[in-house]
C-alpha positions in Angstrom: -2.1 -2.6 14.7 -4.8 -4.2 12.7 -7.3 -1.5 13.7 -4.9 1.4 13.1 -4.2 0.0 9.7 -7.9 -0.5 9.0 -8.7 3.1 9.9 -5.8 4.4 7.8 -7.0 2.4 4.8 -10.5 3.6 5.3 -9.2 7.2 5.3 -7.1 6.6 2.2 -10.1 5.1 0.3 -12.6 7.7 1.3 -10.4 10.7 0.9 -8.9 9.6 -2.5 -12.5 9.1 -3.7 -13.4 12.6 -2.5 -10.2 14.1 -4.1 -11.1 12.3 -7.4 -14.6 13.8 -7.3 -13.3 17.3 -6.4 -10.8 17.0 -9.2 -12.8 15.5 -12.0 -16.4 16.2 -10.9 -16.5 19.8 -12.2 -14.9 22.0 -14.8 -11.3 22.4 -13.9 -9.0 24.5 -16.0 -5.8 23.0 -14.7 -6.9 19.4 -15.5 -8.4 20.5 -18.8 -4.9 21.7 -19.9 -3.4 18.3 -19.4 -3.0 15.9 -22.3 -5.2 12.8 -22.5 -2.4 10.6 -21.3 -1.6 12.7 -18.3 -5.3 12.9 -17.3 -5.7 9.2 -17.6 -2.5 8.6 -15.5 -4.0 10.7 -12.7 -7.4 8.9 -12.9 -5.8 5.4 -12.9 -3.4 6.3 -10.1 -6.1 7.6 -7.9 -8.5 4.8 -8.7 -5.9 2.1 -8.0 -4.9 3.8 -4.7 -8.5 3.9 -3.5 -9.3 0.4 -4.6 -6.1 -1.0 -3.1 -6.9 0.7 0.2 -10.4 -0.6 0.1 -9.2 -4.2 -0.5 -6.7 -3.9 2.4 -9.5 -2.6 4.6 -11.8 -5.5 3.7 -9.0 -8.2 3.9 -8.0 -7.2 7.5 -4.7 -8.9 7.3 -2.1 -8.4 10.0 0.2 -5.8 8.5 3.9 -5.2 9.1 4.7 -2.1 11.1 6.1 -0.5 8.0 2.8 -1.0 6.1 1.0 0.7 9.0 3.4 3.7 8.9 2.9 4.0 5.2 -0.9 3.8 5.3 -1.1 6.3 8.2 1.1 8.7 6.1 -1.0 8.2 3.0 -4.3 8.6 5.0 -3.1 11.9 6.5 -1.8 13.1 3.1 -5.0 12.3 1.1 -7.1 13.8 3.9 -5.2 17.0 3.7 -5.2 17.0 -0.2 -9.0 16.5 -0.3 -9.5 19.2 2.3 -7.1 21.6 0.6 -8.6 21.1 -2.9 -12.1 21.5 -1.6 -11.3 24.7 0.4 -9.2 26.5 -2.3 -10.7 25.3 -5.5 -14.2 23.8 -5.1 -15.7 26.0 -2.4 -14.7 29.2 -4.2 
């Protein structure tokens, strides 16, 4: 369970970082339309998620099975989100 959780946290950290870069690393009309507060909320939320996953990855604590399920779900979700955003918005 420790290794599954470590892989999930690694996926979360890496893919949230990629998603952040794809979202804010270029001119984006949808993000530019948001208010300053909304933009900062997205930035802080993504940064905290990525940093939290990195800290969990480095700490290598024995997680509960519910934490593993959550992290696997988030790992898959952010992998898909980064891939989707890159394919439909960055690559074009």
